[in-house]
C-alpha positions, -999 to +999 in steps of 0.1 A: -549+642+143-531+664+168-511+693+154-482+685+177-480+649+166-446+640+151-438+611+128-406+594+122-395+601+087-379+573+067-342+579+060-336+598+028-325+578-003-292+598-003-285+586+032-293+550+024-270+551-006-242+564+016-246+535+040-246+510+012-214+525-003-196+525+030-207+489+037-194+477+002-161+494+008-157+478+042-166+444+027-140+448+000-113+458+024-120+428+046-119+406+015-084+420+006-072+415+042-082+379+044-075+367+009-047+387-006-024+394+025+007+372+026+009+357+061+038+335+054+067+339+079+099+340+059+120+327+087+103+294+091+089+267+067+061+260+091+026+274+086+009+293+114-016+265+118+012+239+122+029+261+149-005+265+167-010+227+166+025+221+180+019+247+207-015+237+221-023+202+208+009+180+204+021+186+240-008+166+254+003+135+235+041+136+240+055+117+271+088+135+268+070+168+273+050+153+302+083+145+320+092+181+320+060+193+336+075+192+372+104+213+360+081+239+344+059+239+374+089+247+396+098+277+374+062+288+375+062+286+413+093+307+413+075+333+392+045+333+416+069+337+446+086+366+429+053+383+423+042+376+459+074+389+475+074+420+452+038+427+459+042+423+496+071+447+497+051+472+475+019+469+496+038+480+527+062+506+513+035+522+491+014+533+522+036+562+532+038+573+495+001+571+493-004+594+523+024+617+510+005+621+477-030+626+491-042+662+488-064+661+519-037+647+542-003+659+529+009+695+525+034+684+499+011+661+478+025+675+446+060+662+454+045+628+464+027+625+431+059+634+412+078+607+430+051+581+422+050+592+385+088+589+384+086+553+398+059+543+374+078+556+344+101+526+344+085+492+333+093+460+351+115+447+323+137+478+324+140+476+362+148+439+359+177+447+335+191+473+360+188+450+390+203+420+372+233+442+365+234+454+401+227+423+422+232+395+397+211+369+379+183+353+399+149+358+414+162+385+438+165+409+409+130+400+398+116+407+433+132+441+433+119+450+399+084+439+406+084+456+441+097+490+429+074+492+400+044+481+421+052+508+447+045+535+420+011+520+410-001+511+445+010+544+459-011+562+433-041+540+440-036+544+478-035+582+475-068+582+456-084+560+484-071+584+511-084+614+492-119+598+491-123+592+528-150+609+549-133+639+564-162+644+588-150+614+609-116+631+612-132+664+623-153+646+649-122+629+664-103+662+665-132+679+682-131+653+709-094+660+716-077+632+695-041+638+685-028+633+649-018+597+655-052+588+670-070+605+641-051+585+616-054+552+636-091+555+644-104+577+616-083+570+585-071+534+587-106+518+592-118+536+561-088+526+539-079+491+549-106+473+527-096+493+496-059+489+503-063+451+506-084+450+474-058+469+454-029+449+468-045+416+457-054+430+423-018+441+419-006+406+428-026+393+399-008+418+376+026+410+391+021+373+384+017+380+347+047+404+348+070+380+366+065+353+339+086+374+315+113+387+338+133+356+333+140+367+298+166+391+312+178+367+339+155+378+368+142+343+376+110+326+369+096+307+339+106+334+314+142+321+308+132+285+298+104+299+277+128+321+258+153+293+253+126+269+240+112+295+216+146+304+202+152+266+196+118+264+178+108+237+203+071+247+201+059+217+221+079+228+252+068+264+246+032+253+244+033+233+276+048+263+295+021+285+280-006+261+291+008+260+326+009+298+327-027+301+315-039+276+340-021+291+370-030+327+361-067+317+357-068+299+391-051+329+408-076+353+391-105+332+403-093+329+439-083+365+441-116+377+426-136+358+452-115+371+481-117+407+468-155+405+465-157+395+502-133+423+513-151+452+496 
């Protein structure tokens, strides 16, 4: 037997007892959580399972709910268009903010980052409330809310892309007599366009989800009828709208994922 040979020692009995005690305590806590916690909602006589059944099972067998599908699809389309318009605005306007906040390009990058942090500090729902009061009820307020908030996020991502570019390409262009505009056009833009497109499409996926709730405050989309139906405890209508949202968001995610995988 070699002197340097080492053997794995079995765990000490004290350590084993500690594991057993912790396991027993966790099992007991889970037992209390699942058997002794009162899950009854005091504001409704319906059980959670009954509500779940009315949400995701009954709508498939109710003709009166099927008749409302075109209406719900229209509201969902409005939410998608709000997200598209807002993302398109943000994808364009975030470019100068991205360059302004990039340390390797801008001399005032700290100011640019402060601006983007300030924009991102306000969630879409808060911006929607402000714009509904400013421009009135409708999808225009939703577009402004989505667009402004997306500028903050896309601007931050754009700045990180600009900061990661290969500076040797820029130095080579400058050495050959290229001016600042030519350096940006031929040295920076070809490096950042794929990532910019990728982030813009990913942000569109996020904005589609966000736009579905902006209607709650009057900013258009499917959020308003969803809120009204839930307040009226019409769970079949709520369920059908949720099913439409899930299907549409899943399709958009799948299509966007394939496109982004080809871009990058």
